[in-house]
N, CA, C and O atoms as a DFTB+ gen file, in Angstrom:
192 C
 N C O
     1  1     121.566      68.141      -1.253
     2  2     121.774      67.206      -0.171
     3  2     120.809      67.547       0.961
     4  3     120.692      68.705       1.361
     5  1     120.141      66.559       1.457
     6  2     119.188      66.758       2.538
     7  2     119.936      67.041       3.834
     8  3     120.905      66.359       4.169
     9  1     119.476      68.050       4.553
    10  2     120.057      68.449       5.841
    11  2     121.521      68.873       5.742
    12  3     122.250      68.795       6.731
    13  1     121.950      69.308       4.595
    14  2     123.325      69.771       4.433
    15  2     123.465      71.170       5.021
    16  3     122.511      71.947       5.042
    17  1     124.656      71.473       5.494
    18  2     124.943      72.795       6.041
    19  2     126.080      73.407       5.224
    20  3     127.172      72.845       5.134
    21  1     125.807      74.551       4.639
    22  2     126.842      75.250       3.869
    23  2     127.797      75.961       4.828
    24  3     127.368      76.616       5.778
    25  1     129.076      75.823       4.568
    26  2     130.107      76.513       5.341
    27  2     130.956      77.268       4.329
    28  3     131.436      76.689       3.355
    29  1     131.136      78.545       4.561
    30  2     131.841      79.382       3.595
    31  2     133.244      79.729       4.087
    32  3     133.434      80.098       5.246
    33  1     134.208      79.608       3.206
    34  2     135.577      80.008       3.514
    35  2     135.705      81.502       3.247
    36  3     135.263      81.997       2.210
    37  1     136.309      82.206       4.182
    38  2     136.459      83.646       4.023
    39  2     137.769      83.946       3.304
    40  3     138.855      83.651       3.803
    41  1     137.641      84.527       2.145
    42  2     138.819      85.033       1.445
    43  2     138.578      86.517       1.202
    44  3     137.526      86.918       0.705
    45  1     139.546      87.301       1.551
    46  2     139.421      88.745       1.392
    47  2     140.800      89.371       1.239
    48  3     141.799      88.674       1.064
    49  1     140.835      90.649       1.307
    50  2     142.084      91.380       1.083
    51  2     143.172      90.989       2.086
    52  3     144.357      91.013       1.754
    53  1     142.773      90.627       3.317
    54  2     143.763      90.292       4.344
    55  2     144.592      89.053       3.987
    56  3     145.728      88.921       4.444
    57  1     144.034      88.143       3.174
    58  2     144.814      86.976       2.749
    59  2     145.068      87.003       1.242
    60  3     145.310      85.964       0.629
    61  1     145.012      88.170       0.662
    62  2     145.319      88.340      -0.756
    63  2     144.325      87.676      -1.684
    64  3     144.650      87.366      -2.830
    65  1     143.108      87.454      -1.194
    66  2     142.052      86.800      -1.970
    67  2     142.482      85.411      -2.448
    68  3     142.056      84.958      -3.510
    69  1     143.326      84.737      -1.663
    70  2     143.829      83.419      -2.053
    71  2     143.060      82.311      -1.330
    72  3     142.860      82.368      -0.116
    73  1     142.636      81.311      -2.088
    74  2     142.012      80.121      -1.524
    75  2     143.118      79.097      -1.335
    76  3     143.581      78.488      -2.300
    77  1     143.539      78.910      -0.096
    78  2     144.628      77.981       0.196
    79  2     144.141      76.909       1.166
    80  3     143.050      77.009       1.727
    81  1     144.962      75.893       1.349
    82  2     144.631      74.836       2.309
    83  2     144.493      75.412       3.713
    84  3     143.687      74.918       4.501
    85  1     145.262      76.445       4.039
    86  2     145.173      77.071       5.362
    87  2     143.805      77.694       5.610
    88  3     143.375      77.809       6.758
    89  1     143.131      78.091       4.563
    90  2     141.792      78.673       4.678
    91  2     140.739      77.574       4.804
    92  3     139.810      77.693       5.603
    93  1     140.878      76.517       4.025
    94  2     139.866      75.459       3.956
    95  2     139.993      74.434       5.083
    96  3     138.986      74.001       5.643
    97  1     141.207      74.052       5.410
    98  2     141.433      72.958       6.349
    99  2     140.721      73.109       7.697
   100  3     140.164      72.125       8.183
   101  1     140.712      74.282       8.320
   102  2     140.019      74.407       9.612
   103  2     138.506      74.206       9.522
   104  3     137.852      73.971      10.538
   105  1     137.951      74.295       8.323
   106  2     136.505      74.151       8.140
   107  2     136.079      72.704       7.936
   108  3     134.887      72.402       7.978
   109  1     137.027      71.812       7.718
   110  2     136.726      70.403       7.464
   111  2     136.565      69.673       8.794
   112  3     137.416      69.763       9.679
   113  1     135.454      68.947       8.914
   114  2     135.192      68.159      10.123
   115  2     134.958      66.712       9.735
   116  3     135.002      66.366       8.555
   117  1     134.711      65.867      10.724
   118  2     134.418      64.464      10.448
   119  2     133.094      64.294       9.708
   120  3     132.827      63.233       9.145
   121  1     132.263      65.343       9.708
   122  2     130.982      65.297       9.004
   123  2     131.087      65.782       7.557
   124  3     130.116      65.670       6.808
   125  1     132.224      66.311       7.152
   126  2     132.406      66.825       5.792
   127  2     132.300      65.689       4.786
   128  3     133.015      64.691       4.875
   129  1     131.400      65.855       3.832
   130  2     131.204      64.853       2.788
   131  2     131.550      65.389       1.402
   132  3     131.833      64.615       0.488
   133  1     131.527      66.704       1.246
   134  2     131.703      67.295      -0.070
   135  2     132.304      68.684       0.069
   136  3     131.929      69.446       0.959
   137  1     133.227      69.005      -0.804
   138  2     133.794      70.352      -0.873
   139  2     133.596      70.849      -2.297
   140  3     134.022      70.209      -3.259
   141  1     132.945      71.993      -2.416
   142  2     132.731      72.611      -3.724
   143  2     133.491      73.930      -3.748
   144  3     133.300      74.782      -2.880
   145  1     134.344      74.092      -4.735
   146  2     135.041      75.359      -4.925
   147  2     134.481      75.976      -6.197
   148  3     134.674      75.458      -7.297
   149  1     133.791      77.080      -6.026
   150  2     133.129      77.745      -7.133
   151  2     133.841      79.065      -7.406
   152  3     134.082      79.845      -6.485
   153  1     134.170      79.308      -8.641
   154  2     134.857      80.536      -9.009
   155  2     134.178      81.155     -10.229
   156  3     134.723      81.118     -11.332
   157  1     132.995      81.722     -10.032
   158  2     132.299      82.304     -11.180
   159  2     133.048      83.498     -11.757
   160  3     133.323      84.471     -11.055
   161  1     133.358      83.417     -12.975
   162  2     134.056      84.439     -13.764
   163  2     135.432      84.805     -13.226
   164  3     136.084      85.696     -13.771
   165  1     135.882      84.146     -12.181
   166  2     137.225      84.337     -11.635
   167  2     137.628      85.811     -11.569
   168  3     138.565      86.219     -12.256
   169  1     136.939      86.617     -10.756
   170  2     137.212      88.061     -10.736
   171  2     138.601      88.434     -10.226
   172  3     139.075      89.535     -10.508
   173  1     139.268      87.547      -9.483
   174  2     140.598      87.881      -8.972
   175  2     141.714      87.435      -9.908
   176  3     142.884      87.728      -9.662
   177  1     141.361      86.730     -10.976
   178  2     142.314      86.223     -11.961
   179  2     143.377      85.322     -11.344
   180  3     144.498      85.252     -11.849
   181  1     143.037      84.636     -10.260
   182  2     143.953      83.702      -9.605
   183  2     143.660      82.285     -10.083
   184  3     142.527      81.969     -10.447
   185  1     144.674      81.439     -10.083
   186  2     144.501      80.034     -10.422
   187  2     144.090      79.277      -9.172
   188  3     144.555      79.561      -8.068
   189  1     143.203      78.303      -9.372
   190  2     142.783      77.456      -8.258
   191  2     143.476      76.121      -8.398
   192  3     143.279      75.233      -7.569
């Protein structure tokens, strides 16, 4: 995407390495057009 800005959600030990709506929702703005959730090899063995 031209002129796209990547925004990363922080998941770490403090939130149990969980990707939840509480983590993602504050990052969504009126300019958000696409959300990609990538889980290569799923190292935490959590379901998305």
